[in-house]
C-alpha positions in Angstrom: -1.3 -21.1 -53.2 0.9 -21.0 -56.3 4.4 -19.5 -56.0 3.6 -16.5 -58.2 0.7 -15.7 -55.9 2.9 -16.0 -52.9 5.4 -13.5 -54.4 2.6 -11.1 -55.2 1.1 -11.3 -51.6 4.6 -10.8 -50.1 5.1 -7.7 -52.3 1.6 -6.4 -51.5 2.1 -6.9 -47.7 5.4 -5.0 -47.7 4.2 -2.2 -49.8 1.1 -1.7 -47.5 3.3 -1.8 -44.4 5.6 0.8 -46.0 2.7 3.0 -46.9 1.3 2.9 -43.4 4.6 3.6 -41.7 6.1 6.2 -44.1 3.2 7.4 -46.2 4.9 6.4 -49.4 6.2 3.3 -51.2 9.7 3.3 -52.8 9.5 -0.4 -53.9 11.2 -3.7 -53.3 14.0 -5.5 -55.1 14.0 -9.1 -56.3 16.8 -9.9 -53.8 14.8 -8.4 -51.0 11.7 -10.4 -51.7 13.7 -13.6 -52.3 15.3 -13.3 -48.9 12.0 -12.6 -47.1 10.4 -15.6 -48.8 13.4 -18.0 -48.7 12.8 -18.6 -52.4 15.6 -18.7 -55.0 16.3 -15.3 -56.5 15.8 -16.5 -60.1 12.4 -17.9 -59.4 11.3 -14.6 -57.7 12.6 -12.6 -60.7 10.7 -14.8 -63.2 7.5 -14.4 -61.2 7.9 -10.6 -60.8 8.4 -10.2 -64.6 5.2 -12.3 -65.3 3.2 -10.2 -62.8 4.5 -7.0 -64.6 3.5 -8.3 -68.0 0.1 -9.2 -66.6 -0.3 -5.6 -65.5 -0.7 -6.5 -61.8 2.4 -4.6 -60.5 4.6 -1.6 -61.4 8.3 -1.8 -62.3 10.7 1.0 -61.4 13.8 1.1 -63.6 17.2 1.6 -61.8 19.9 -0.3 -60.0 18.5 -2.4 -58.6 15.1 -2.7 -60.3 12.3 -2.1 -57.8 8.7 -3.4 -57.9 5.5 -2.2 -56.1 1.7 -2.8 -56.3 -0.6 -0.4 -58.1 -2.0 2.6 -56.2 -5.6 1.2 -56.3 -4.6 -2.0 -54.5 -2.4 0.0 -52.2 -5.2 2.3 -51.1 -7.6 -0.7 -50.7 -5.0 -2.7 -48.9 -4.3 0.2 -46.5 -7.4 -0.7 -44.6 -7.1 -4.5 -44.9 -5.9 -6.2 -41.7 -6.7 -3.3 -39.4 -9.6 -5.3 -38.0 -7.7 -8.6 -37.9 -7.7 -10.5 -34.6 -5.2 -12.6 -32.7 -6.2 -15.8 -34.4 -4.8 -14.5 -37.7 -1.3 -14.7 -36.1 -1.7 -18.5 -35.4 0.0 -20.7 -37.9 -2.7 -22.7 -39.8 -5.6 -20.4 -38.9 -6.7 -20.6 -42.5 -5.7 -24.2 -43.0 -6.0 -27.1 -40.6 -7.0 -24.8 -37.7 -9.6 -22.9 -39.8 -12.6 -24.8 -38.3 -11.2 -24.6 -34.8 -10.7 -20.8 -35.1 -14.2 -20.4 -36.4 -15.6 -22.3 -33.5 -13.5 -20.3 -31.1 -14.7 -17.0 -32.5 -18.3 -18.2 -32.4 -17.9 -19.4 -28.8 -16.6 -15.9 -27.7 -19.2 -13.9 -29.8 -22.2 -16.0 -28.9 -24.8 -13.8 -27.0 -25.1 -12.9 -24.3 -21.9 -14.0 -22.6 -20.3 -16.6 -24.9 -20.3 -20.4 -24.8 -18.3 -22.5 -22.3 -15.8 -24.5 -24.2 -13.7 -27.7 -24.1 -10.4 -27.8 -26.1 -9.3 -31.3 -27.0 -5.9 -32.3 -28.4 -2.8 -34.4 -27.8 0.1 -33.2 -25.6 2.0 -30.4 -27.3 -0.7 -29.3 -29.8 -1.0 -25.8 -28.2 -4.2 -26.0 -26.1 -3.1 -23.5 -23.5 -1.9 -21.1 -26.2 -5.3 -21.5 -28.0 -7.2 -20.7 -24.8 -5.2 -17.6 -24.2 -5.9 -16.6 -27.8 -9.6 -16.9 -27.1 -9.2 -14.6 -24.1 -7.3 -12.0 -26.2 -9.9 -12.2 -28.9 -12.6 -11.6 -26.4 -10.8 -8.4 -25.4 -10.2 -7.5 -29.0 -13.9 -7.5 -29.9 -14.9 -5.8 -26.6 -16.7 -8.9 -25.2 -14.7 -8.4 -22.0 -12.7 -5.4 -20.7 -9.0 -4.9 -21.5 -8.1 -5.6 -17.9 -10.4 -8.6 -17.5 -8.7 -11.5 -15.7 -7.6 -14.8 -17.3 -7.2 -17.3 -14.4 -5.5 -20.6 -15.0 -6.4 -23.6 -12.7 -4.6 -26.9 -13.2 -7.1 -29.6 -12.0 -4.4 -32.2 -11.4 -3.1 -30.2 -8.5 -6.1 -31.0 -6.3 -7.5 -34.2 -8.0 -7.5 -36.2 -4.8 -8.7 -33.5 -2.4 -12.2 -32.4 -3.2 -12.5 -30.1 -0.1 -9.2 -28.3 -1.0 -10.3 -28.1 -4.6 -13.6 -26.5 -3.6 -11.9 -24.0 -1.4 -9.5 -23.0 -4.2 -12.3 -22.6 -6.8 -15.1 -21.1 -4.6 -13.3 -19.6 -1.6 -13.8 -20.2 2.1 -15.9 -18.6 4.8 -14.1 -17.9 8.1 -14.7 -20.8 10.5 -15.7 -23.2 7.7 -13.2 -25.7 9.1 -10.3 -25.8 11.5 -7.7 -23.4 10.4 -10.0 -21.2 8.3 -9.2 -18.0 10.3 -10.5 -15.6 7.7 -12.6 -15.3 4.6 -10.7 -16.3 1.5 -11.5 -15.5 -2.1 -11.6 -18.3 -4.6 -10.5 -18.4 -8.3 -14.0 -17.9 -9.5 -14.2 -14.6 -7.7 -10.9 -13.6 -9.1 -12.0 -14.7 -12.6 -15.2 -12.6 -12.4 -16.0 -10.7 -15.6 -13.2 -12.7 -17.3 -12.2 -16.2 -18.3 -11.4 -19.2 -16.1 -9.2 -21.8 -17.8 -9.4 -25.3 -16.4 -6.3 -27.1 -17.6 -6.2 -31.0 -17.5 -9.9 -31.0 -16.7 -9.9 -34.8 -17.0 -8.2 -34.8 -13.6 -11.1 -33.0 -12.0 -12.9 -35.5 -9.8 -16.7 -36.0 -10.2 -17.2 -33.9 -7.0 -15.3 -31.1 -8.6 -17.4 -31.3 -11.8 -20.6 -31.2 -9.8 -19.4 -28.2 -7.9 -19.3 -26.3 -11.2 -22.8 -27.2 -12.3 -24.6 -24.6 -10.3 -22.4 -21.7 -11.4 -22.7 -22.8 -15.0 -26.5 -23.1 -14.7 -27.3 -20.2 -12.4 -24.3 -17.9 -12.5 -24.2 -17.9 -8.6 -22.1 -19.8 -6.1 -21.4 -20.1 -2.4 -18.1 -20.1 -0.6 -17.2 -23.2 1.5 -19.0 -22.8 4.8 -21.7 -20.4 3.6 -25.3 -21.3 3.9 -27.5 -18.3 3.2 -25.3 -16.0 1.1 -24.9 -16.4 -2.7 -22.4 -14.6 -4.9 -22.9 -13.7 -8.5 -20.2 -14.6 -11.0 -20.0 -13.6 -14.6 -17.3 -16.0 -16.1 -16.7 -17.9 -19.2 -15.2 -21.4 -18.6 -12.6 -22.9 -21.1 -11.4 -26.4 -20.4 -8.6 -28.4 -21.9 -7.9 -32.1 -21.9 -5.8 -34.8 -23.8 -8.3 -37.5 -23.0 -11.6 -38.8 -24.4 -14.2 -36.6 -22.7 -16.9 -39.3 -22.9 -14.8 -41.6 -20.7 -13.3 -39.2 -18.2 -16.0 -36.5 -17.6 -19.6 -36.8 -16.3 -22.2 -36.7 -19.1 -24.0 -34.0 -17.1 -20.8 -31.9 -17.1 -20.3 -32.4 -20.9 -23.9 -31.3 -21.6 -23.1 -28.0 -19.9 -20.1 -27.3 -22.1 -21.7 -26.8 -25.5 -18.6 -26.0 -27.6 -16.0 -28.7 -28.2 -12.9 -27.7 -30.2 -10.5 -30.3 -31.4 -6.9 -29.2 -32.2 -5.1 -31.3 -34.8 -1.9 -33.1 -34.0 1.3 -32.1 -35.9 0.9 -35.1 -38.3 -2.6 -33.9 -39.3 -1.4 -30.4 -40.2 -0.3 -29.5 -43.7 3.2 -29.3 -45.0 2.8 -25.6 -45.4 1.9 -25.2 -41.8 4.8 -27.4 -40.6 7.2 -25.4 -42.8 5.9 -22.2 -41.2 6.4 -23.6 -37.7 9.9 -24.7 -38.6 10.7 -21.3 -40.1 9.5 -19.6 -36.9 11.5 -21.8 -34.7 14.7 -21.3 -36.7 14.2 -17.6 -36.7 13.7 -17.7 -32.9 17.1 -19.5 -32.6 18.7 -17.0 -35.0 17.5 -14.1 -32.7 18.7 -16.0 -29.7 22.3 -16.5 -31.0 22.2 -13.2 -32.9 23.3 -14.8 -36.1 21.7 -16.1 -39.3 21.2 -19.9 -39.5 21.6 -21.9 -42.7 19.8 -25.3 -43.1 20.7 -27.8 -45.8 17.9 -29.1 -48.0 18.1 -32.7 -46.6 18.0 -31.4 -43.0 14.9 -29.3 -43.8 13.2 -32.2 -45.6 13.8 -34.5 -42.6 12.3 -32.0 -40.2 9.3 -31.6 -42.5 8.7 -35.4 -42.7 9.8 -37.1 -39.5 7.3 -38.6 -37.0 7.1 -36.1 -34.1 4.9 -37.8 -31.5 4.9 -35.0 -28.9 3.8 -32.5 -31.6 4.9 -28.8 -31.7 6.6 -28.9 -28.4 9.0 -31.6 -29.5 9.5 -30.1 -32.9 10.7 -26.9 -31.2 12.9 -28.8 -28.8 14.5 -30.8 -31.7 15.2 -27.7 -33.7 16.8 -26.0 -30.6 19.1 -29.1 -30.1 20.3 -29.3 -33.8 21.0 -25.5 -33.7 23.1 -26.0 -30.6 25.1 -28.7 -32.3 25.6 -26.5 -35.4 26.6 -23.6 -33.2 29.2 -25.7 -31.4 30.6 -26.9 -34.7 31.0 -23.4 -36.0 32.8 -22.4 -32.8 35.2 -25.3 -33.1 35.9 -24.5 -36.7 36.2 -20.8 -35.9 33.6 -20.1 -38.6 31.1 -17.3 -38.8 28.6 -19.6 -40.6 26.2 -21.6 -38.6 24.8 -24.4 -40.8 22.4 -27.2 -39.7 23.2 -30.4 -41.6 21.8 -33.9 -41.6 24.5 -35.1 -39.1 23.3 -32.5 -36.6 19.9 -34.2 -36.4 18.8 -37.1 -34.2 18.6 -40.5 -35.9 14.8 -40.6 -35.6 14.6 -37.2 -37.4 16.8 -38.4 -40.3 14.4 -41.3 -40.8 11.9 -38.8 -42.1 13.9 -38.7 -45.4 12.7 -42.2 -46.1 9.2 -40.6 -46.9 10.6 -38.0 -49.3 10.0 -40.1 -52.5 6.3 -40.5 -51.7 5.7 -36.7 -51.3 8.5 -35.2 -53.4 6.2 -32.8 -55.3 4.7 -31.2 -52.2 8.0 -31.0 -50.3 9.8 -29.4 -53.3 7.4 -26.5 -53.2 9.1 -25.4 -50.0 12.5 -26.9 -50.3 13.8 -26.1 -53.8 17.3 -24.8 -53.0 20.4 -26.4 -51.5 20.6 -24.2 -48.5 17.9 -22.1 -46.9 18.9 -19.2 -44.7 16.8 -18.1 -41.7 17.9 -14.6 -40.9 17.9 -12.5 -37.8 14.8 -10.4 -38.4 14.8 -6.6 -38.4 18.6 -6.3 -38.8 18.3 -2.6 -38.9 17.0 -2.5 -35.4 18.9 -5.4 -34.0 21.4 -3.1 -32.3 18.6 -1.5 -30.3 17.3 -5.0 -29.4 20.5 -5.7 -27.6 19.6 -3.0 -25.2 17.8 -4.6 -22.4 14.6 -2.8 -21.7 14.2 -2.8 -17.9 10.7 -3.7 -16.8 10.1 -5.0 -13.3 6.4 -5.4 -14.0 6.4 -8.0 -16.7 8.7 -10.2 -14.5 6.7 -9.6 -11.4 3.3 -10.3 -13.1 4.7 -13.5 -14.6 6.0 -14.6 -11.3 2.8 -13.8 -9.5 0.7 -15.6 -12.1 2.9 -18.7 -11.7 2.6 -18.7 -7.9 -1.2 -18.2 -8.1 -1.5 -21.0 -10.5 0.3 -23.3 -8.0 -2.2 -22.4 -5.3 0.2 -20.3 -3.2 -1.8 -18.1 -0.8 -1.5 -14.3 -0.8 0.6 -14.1 2.3 3.2 -16.6 0.9 3.2 -14.9 -2.5 4.1 -11.6 -0.8 6.9 -13.3 1.1 8.4 -15.0 -2.0 8.2 -11.9 -4.2 9.7 -9.6 -1.6 12.7 -11.9 -1.4 12.9 -12.2 -5.2 12.7 -8.5 -6.1 16.3 -7.8 -4.9 17.7 -10.8 -6.8 16.1 -9.7 -10.1 17.0 -6.0 -9.5 20.7 -6.8 -8.9 21.0 -9.1 -11.8 19.5 -6.5 -14.1 21.9 -3.7 -12.9 24.9 -6.0 -13.4 23.8 -7.0 -16.9 23.5 -3.5 -18.3 26.1 -3.3 -21.0 28.2 -0.1 -20.8 28.7 -0.1 -24.6 25.0 0.7 -25.1 24.7 3.7 -22.8 25.2 6.1 -25.6 22.2 4.7 -27.4 19.7 5.3 -24.6 18.0 8.1 -26.5 17.0 5.6 -29.2 14.8 3.7 -26.8 13.8 6.2 -24.1 12.2 9.6 -24.6 15.0 12.3 -24.2 12.7 14.2 -21.8 12.7 11.2 -19.4 16.5 10.8 -19.6 17.0 14.5 -18.8 14.7 14.4 -15.8 16.4 11.3 -14.4 19.8 12.7 -15.0 19.0 16.0 -13.1 17.5 13.9 -10.3 20.6 11.8 -9.9 22.9 14.8 -10.0 20.8 16.3 -7.2 20.9 13.1 -5.2 24.7 12.9 -5.6 25.1 16.3 -4.1 22.7 15.7 -1.2 23.7 12.1 -0.4 27.5 12.5 -1.0 27.3 9.5 -3.3 28.4 8.9 -6.9 26.0 7.0 -9.2 27.4 5.0 -12.1 26.2 5.5 -15.7 24.4 2.1 -15.3 22.1 3.7 -12.8 21.1 6.5 -15.2 20.5 4.0 -17.9 18.5 1.6 -15.7 16.4 4.2 -13.9 15.5 5.9 -17.2 14.4 2.6 -18.8 12.4 1.9 -15.6 10.7 5.3 -15.5 9.7 4.9 -19.2 8.1 1.6 -18.6 6.4 2.9 -15.4 4.8 5.9 -17.3 3.6 3.6 -20.0 2.1 1.2 -17.4 0.3 4.0 -15.5 -1.1 5.4 -18.7 -2.5 2.0 -19.7 -4.2 1.7 -16.3 -2.2 -1.3 -15.1 -1.3 -1.8 -11.4 2.1 -1.2 -9.9 2.8 -3.4 -6.9 6.0 -3.4 -4.8 6.0 -6.2 -2.3 9.0 -4.7 -0.5 7.4 -1.2 0.0 7.0 -1.3 3.8 10.5 -2.7 4.2 12.0 0.0 2.0 10.2 2.8 3.8 11.4 1.5 7.2 15.0 0.8 6.3 15.8 3.5 3.7 14.2 6.6 5.1 16.5 9.2 3.5 16.6 7.5 0.0 12.8 7.1 0.1 12.4 10.9 0.8 14.6 11.7 -2.3 12.7 9.2 -4.4 9.5 11.1 -3.7 11.1 14.1 -5.5 11.3 12.2 -8.8 7.7 11.0 -8.3 6.6 14.6 -8.1 8.6 15.6 -11.1 7.2 12.8 -13.2 3.6 13.7 -12.2 4.2 17.3 -13.1 5.9 16.6 -16.4 3.6 13.9 -17.7 0.3 14.7 -16.0 -0.1 11.3 -14.3 -0.5 10.0 -10.8 2.4 7.9 -9.6 1.6 5.4 -6.8 3.8 5.1 -3.7 4.7 1.5 -4.7 6.6 3.1 -7.7 8.5 5.4 -5.3 9.8 2.2 -3.6 11.2 1.0 -6.9 12.9 4.3 -7.6 14.3 4.1 -4.1 16.0 0.8 -4.9 18.1 2.5 -7.6 19.4 4.9 -5.0 20.2 2.0 -2.6 22.3 -0.1 -5.0 24.8 -1.6 -2.7 28.6 -1.4 -3.2 28.9 -5.0 -4.1 27.8 -4.4 -7.7 30.6 -1.9 -8.3 33.2 -3.7 -10.2 36.5 -4.4 -8.5 40.0 -4.7 -10.1 41.1 -7.9 -11.6 39.3 -10.6 -13.6 37.1 -13.5 -13.0 39.0 -16.8 -13.0 37.5 -19.7 -15.0 37.9 -23.3 -13.6 36.5 -26.4 -15.3 36.3 -29.6 -13.3 35.0 -32.8 -14.8 35.1 -36.6 -14.1 37.6 -38.6 -16.3 41.2 -38.6 -17.2 41.3 -35.7 -19.7 37.7 -34.4 -20.0 38.2 -31.0 -18.4 41.7 -30.3 -19.8 40.5 -31.2 -23.4 37.6 -28.8 -23.3 39.7 -26.1 -21.7 42.4 -26.6 -24.4 39.9 -26.0 -27.2 38.6 -22.8 -25.6 42.0 -21.4 -24.9 43.3 -22.2 -28.4 40.2 -20.6 -30.1 40.6 -17.5 -28.0 44.4 -17.6 -28.3 44.7 -17.1 -24.5 46.0 -19.5 -21.9 43.4 -18.4 -19.4 40.8 -21.1 -18.4 42.1 -23.9 -16.1 41.0 -27.5 -16.2 40.9 -30.2 -13.5 40.4 -33.8 -14.3 38.9 -35.9 -11.5 39.7 -39.6 -12.0 36.7 -41.8 -11.4 38.5 -43.6 -8.5 39.5 -40.4 -6.8 37.8 -39.6 -3.5 35.7 -36.4 -3.5 37.5 -35.1 -0.4 40.9 -35.4 -2.2 39.5 -33.6 -5.3 38.1 -30.8 -3.1 41.5 -30.2 -1.5 43.1 -30.0 -5.0 40.5 -27.6 -6.2 40.8 -25.4 -3.2 44.6 -25.2 -3.8 44.0 -24.4 -7.5 41.3 -21.8 -6.6 43.8 -19.9 -4.3 46.3 -19.8 -7.1 44.1 -18.7 -10.0 41.9 -16.1 -8.0 42.5 -12.7 -9.7 40.3 -10.6 -7.4 36.8 -11.0 -8.9 36.0 -14.6 -7.9 35.8 -17.9 -9.8 33.4 -19.3 -12.3 33.3 -23.1 -11.6 32.0 -25.1 -14.5 31.4 -28.8 -13.7 29.8 -31.8 -15.3 27.9 -33.6 -12.5 27.8 -35.4 -9.2 29.7 -34.2 -6.1 31.5 -31.5 -8.1 28.2 -29.5 -8.1 28.6 -28.8 -4.3 32.3 -27.9 -4.5 31.6 -24.2 -5.2 30.0 -23.7 -1.8 32.7 -25.8 -0.1 35.5 -23.7 -1.7 33.8 -20.5 -0.5 33.5 -21.9 3.0 37.3 -22.6 3.2 38.7 -19.6 1.2 36.0 -16.9 1.2 36.6 -16.5 -2.6 33.3 -15.8 -4.3 32.3 -18.7 -6.6 29.5 -19.2 -9.1 28.8 -22.8 -10.2 27.1 -24.2 -13.3 26.7 -27.9 -14.1 26.4 -29.7 -17.4 29.4 -27.8 -18.8 29.9 -27.7 -22.6 32.5 -26.2 -24.9 30.5 -23.1 -25.9 29.9 -22.4 -22.2 33.6 -22.5 -21.5 34.3 -20.3 -24.5 31.7 -17.7 -23.5 32.7 -17.7 -19.9 36.4 -17.2 -20.7 35.6 -14.5 -23.3 33.5 -12.5 -20.9 36.2 -12.9 -18.1 38.9 -11.6 -20.4 37.0 -8.4 -21.0 36.8 -7.6 -17.3 33.2 -8.6 -16.8 31.9 -9.1 -13.3 31.4 -12.6 -11.8 27.6 -12.1 -12.1 27.9 -11.1 -15.8 30.1 -14.1 -16.6 27.7 -16.4 -14.8 24.6 -15.1 -16.5 26.2 -15.2 -19.9 27.0 -18.9 -19.5 23.6 -19.7 -18.2 22.0 -18.0 -21.2 24.2 -20.1 -23.5 23.5 -23.4 -21.8 21.0 -25.8 -23.5 19.9 -26.7 -19.9 18.8 -23.2 -19.0 15.5 -23.2 -17.2 16.0 -26.7 -15.8 16.9 -25.6 -12.3 18.1 -22.1 -12.5 15.0 -20.1 -13.6 13.4 -19.6 -10.2 14.7 -19.2 -6.6 11.7 -21.1 -5.4 10.5 -24.5 -6.5 7.2 -25.8 -5.1 3.9 -27.2 -6.5 1.8 -26.6 -3.4 1.1 -24.1 -0.7 4.0 -23.3 1.6 3.8 -25.1 4.9 4.4 -23.3 8.2 7.6 -25.2 9.1 10.5 -24.7 6.7 14.1 -25.5 6.2 16.1 -23.0 4.1 18.8 -24.1 1.7 20.9 -21.2 0.4 24.0 -21.0 -1.8 26.3 -18.2 -2.9 27.4 -20.1 -6.0 24.1 -20.0 -7.9 20.6 -21.3 -7.4 21.5 -24.7 -8.7 23.3 -25.9 -5.6 20.5 -24.8 -3.3 18.0 -26.8 -5.4 20.4 -29.8 -5.2 20.6 -29.4 -1.4 16.8 -29.3 -1.3 16.5 -32.5 -3.2 19.0 -34.3 -0.8 17.3 -33.0 2.3 13.8 -34.0 1.1 15.1 -37.5 0.3 17.1 -38.0 3.5 14.5 -36.7 5.9 11.2 -37.4 4.1 10.1 -33.9 4.6 6.7 -34.3 2.9 5.7 -36.9 5.6 6.7 -34.5 8.3 4.8 -31.6 6.9 7.9 -29.5 6.3 8.8 -27.4 3.2 12.3 -26.8 1.9 12.9 -23.2 0.5 15.8 -22.5 -1.8 17.2 -18.9 -1.8 20.1 -17.3 -3.5 22.7 -15.4 -1.4 23.4 -12.1 -3.0 25.2 -10.8 0.0 25.6 -11.6 3.7 23.4 -8.7 4.7 20.6 -9.6 2.2 20.9 -13.3 3.3 20.2 -12.4 6.9 17.4 -10.0 6.0 15.8 -12.7 3.9 15.9 -15.1 6.8 14.3 -12.5 9.1 11.5 -11.9 6.5 10.8 -15.6 6.3 10.8 -15.9 10.1 8.0 -13.3 10.4 5.6 -15.9 9.1 7.3 -19.3 9.2 9.0 -21.5 11.7 12.6 -21.8 10.4 13.9 -25.1 11.6 17.3 -25.0 10.1 19.5 -23.2 7.5 21.8 -25.2 5.2 24.4 -23.0 3.4 28.0 -21.9 3.1 27.4 -18.8 5.2 26.3 -19.0 8.9 23.3 -16.8 9.6 23.6 -14.2 12.4 20.5 -15.6 14.2 22.0 -18.2 16.6 18.6 -19.6 17.5 18.5 -21.3 14.1 20.1 -24.7 13.6 22.9 -24.1 11.1 24.3 -26.9 8.9 27.1 -26.0 6.6 27.2 -27.3 3.0 30.2 -29.5 4.0 28.1 -31.1 6.8 25.2 -32.1 4.6 26.5 -35.7 4.7 27.3 -35.5 8.4 25.0 -38.0 10.0 25.1 -36.4 13.4 24.0 -33.0 12.1 21.2 -34.6 10.0 20.1 -36.6 13.0 19.7 -33.4 15.0 17.6 -31.9 12.2 15.5 -35.1 12.0 14.8 -35.0 15.7 13.6 -31.4 15.4 11.3 -32.3 12.5 9.9 -35.3 14.5 9.3 -33.0 17.5 7.4 -30.5 15.3 5.4 -33.3 13.9 4.5 -34.4 17.5 3.5 -30.8 18.3 1.3 -30.7 15.2 -0.4 -34.0 16.1 -1.3 -32.5 19.5 -3.7 -30.1 17.8 -6.6 -32.6 17.8 -5.9 -33.4 21.5 -6.1 -29.8 22.5 -9.2 -29.3 20.3 -11.0 -32.1 22.0 -10.0 -31.4 25.6 -9.2 -27.7 26.1 -11.5 -24.8 25.3 -9.0 -22.6 23.4 -8.2 -22.0 19.7 -6.1 -25.0 19.0 -4.6 -23.7 15.7 -3.4 -20.5 17.2 -2.1 -22.3 20.2 -0.1 -24.9 18.4 1.5 -22.4 16.1 2.5 -20.1 19.0 3.7 -23.1 21.0 6.1 -23.9 18.1 7.6 -20.5 18.5 8.0 -21.2 22.3 9.7 -24.5 21.4 12.0 -22.9 18.7 13.1 -20.2 21.2 14.1 -22.8 23.8 16.0 -24.8 21.2 17.9 -21.6 20.3 18.8 -21.2 24.0 20.2 -24.8 24.0 17.4 -26.1 26.3 17.0 -29.9 25.9 13.5 -31.2 25.5 12.3 -34.8 24.9 9.0 -35.9 23.5 7.3 -36.7 26.8 8.3 -33.3 28.2 6.9 -31.5 25.1 3.6 -33.3 25.3 3.3 -32.5 29.0 4.2 -28.8 28.4 1.6 -28.5 25.6 -1.2 -29.8 27.9 0.0 -27.8 30.9 0.4 -24.4 29.1 -2.9 -25.1 27.3 -4.7 -25.5 30.6 -3.1 -22.4 31.9 -4.4 -20.4 28.9 -7.9 -21.8 29.3 -7.9 -20.8 32.9 -6.5 -17.3 32.2 -9.0 -16.7 29.4 -11.9 -17.7 31.6 -10.6 -15.5 34.5 -10.4 -18.5 36.8 -7.9 -18.4 39.6 -5.3 -21.1 40.2 -5.9 -23.5 43.0 -2.8 -24.1 45.1 -1.9 -25.2 48.6 1.2 -23.1 49.1 0.5 -19.4 48.9 4.1 -18.5 49.4 5.5 -18.1 45.9 9.3 -18.3 45.9 11.7 -18.3 43.0 13.9 -21.5 43.3 17.4 -20.5 44.3 19.9 -20.3 41.4 17.1 -20.5 38.7 16.5 -16.7 38.3 18.0 -16.6 34.8 16.1 -19.8 33.8 12.8 -18.2 34.8 13.7 -15.0 32.8 14.4 -17.3 29.8 11.0 -19.0 30.2 9.3 -15.7 30.5 10.8 -14.6 27.1 9.9 -18.0 25.5 6.2 -17.8 26.6 5.9 -14.2 25.1 4.7 -15.5 21.6 1.9 -17.5 23.3 0.8 -14.5 25.4 0.8 -12.1 22.5 -1.2 -14.5 20.3 -3.9 -14.7 22.9 -3.5 -11.2 24.4 -3.0 -12.4 27.9 -0.3 -12.2 30.6 0.6 -15.1 32.9 1.6 -14.7 36.5 5.0 -15.2 38.0 3.7 -18.4 39.6 2.9 -19.8 36.1 6.4 -19.0 34.9 7.9 -20.7 38.0 5.7 -23.8 37.4 6.8 -24.1 33.7 10.4 -23.6 34.8 10.0 -26.5 37.3 8.6 -28.8 34.6 11.4 -28.1 32.1 14.3 -28.3 34.6 12.8 -31.0 36.7 13.1 -28.9 39.9 
């Protein structure tokens, strides 16, 4: 497209948008169009004058001169684009992706149900995004319903386990194999009437490919373990792979997937497309840092031309890195301008300039000025964008989708999300910015705010409790998003509902009043799950109320002057001697450094806790250790950089809370998302036996502890999972442990805070390298492995449900451990067999054969028998039986060698 046509199309697009939004068009200036197009003003002016002389546009005299398209084009253009689809938003849809988009549209539209499709392309070409676009297009044209599912299944997760793969895809019939205690739905059932996306399909073993034949051919399937029953499934399958399908997939499978779409690599896309991608990425960064970003001509040329082997994903990452460098430079120079120059680029990117001479003409179409500015879009509304729109649901849906994709079962998903809701809720409330409270009417219907305000005033009077302005803001935003969700027919699910109803009876009763008012005012039906969310706003604990004082900022790094240098820069730029640096010489022992940091922490603590910014190594754990010794709240972030220290100190100086300062630094860190994004980190189903690592200094330490424990104890071999949780408060910490214990065997807790439950082995963060404590934990894990291994013995020799028995016996074992009863491996094996035989006899109503009918409690062992009776309770409850006193006495004799 020639430049003059580009200018005309931009003018036309803006005039039509103006007409649709306001019903009239005032016109656009040369400067306005030049900025939108990133083209030099003089060039745009020349093109506009040519268009006016050609009679294609209208000129409106004044200061400045304005231009608009003719009324005929305006009225025709009004209806253009209304029927556009999601593919039009993909960069290159009319260029290198044109054929791919046409194929995708055809695959979705093909009668009666569409064509199964394979998407081919190198890593980073956007295959997953393209598959989701096909799904959205299917909804757009009415091929599937708006609420139709889009289920993602990564084939690599189960590549070496065909039986597990089959159960995940097709579901399981109760009794199909040992441990299948109930019917389980598969992903095909969940994808019914929607789309199933099989990512990395080349990792699907031949058995897995064959499993799909029948459903592709017949539209019916059987669950694992079913013989006579068939289920119908109306699904469209989309696959994605980086490999050559001819060599990695069965020919019979390929024949059943008629549509093959190839996505081009970045090097095969046009310069125009690459420029559009680069523009989008720079605009994203501009929005992120809330500032325009300038890019020099040479830097832009290098980005357009360098070899980017990992495609779009790497291009985005490289642009993010060079923006971070430019941002740091602007901070150091105390300049408002952020400008990306050649020196901000990696060496392999700069080498792209060597190709400039060979394609100068094409590059100069896009880079024809010295500096290109990528602006923060929609500046008029940027102030409103700073207001955080509170929406539990988007977060919860994303979390659930992620867990489902990892193969986590429904029970474990409910556990994880119930623990996670509180964390997200508290972080949201803490991050509400007081300065935006007066702008709430700009983003929330005034009617909603007034209803919430009256409701909170009523609750204050009845509950004798004062609610901060933050609660009015947050609850108003939440109610607005809830109403919108209910009207669109989307589900509201609160995984903590039963817990909230049980523990917050009064608050839940008042929350119902707001539910009724919303229903009356907006003529909608509000589900009880939503009442649970409203209740959470009424139960905000006192810890989020800000205390007096400020957050202290402490930077600790290895080296002779690393920390003090970075702190000096931050303090000088802010003209405040506030942040404190500690240099840890490489030869210094960690225990000496810890003592020094504890001493410093006591001196600099100003009442709100400490933000500890560290570089690496043992310093990462010091936050928890400082808390253990001083009880001063600490939040720790690793991989410290100058902008992070600047932002942390700035936020601390304006009396922000510790959580606010912590979040601000995380958001600034180029490493965000590496270990801090989720409280939980697993790529498989949760196992029954777990170790909990928890930290009060931020999720990063817990994840580090998890890594150490997994390495030291080889947890995977012992069939044990390590769960990482964040400690928001002691009360919440203990409640989380209780929730986990409802379904899991908690072997140990490793944290800076000791749990209230004395039956759990507690290892403090400072003891993580204590070999004696680790040995105790290892012994427990080995014992649990022994118990697990006995399952097959029970199954072969005793007529009881071996799975139920082994799980309940673990509870028996854990109870005895909590009571400090010593049990060796031989004793455990003997007890498993003995109690198993007792159960078999009780269940079959057989009486015990014995010689001595005089049952007497051994003298001095009354309390021991009482303890054994309590320990056996989980087994009795599991099998709905009661043992006799004689059995309790016999078990006591075995354990205590009487």
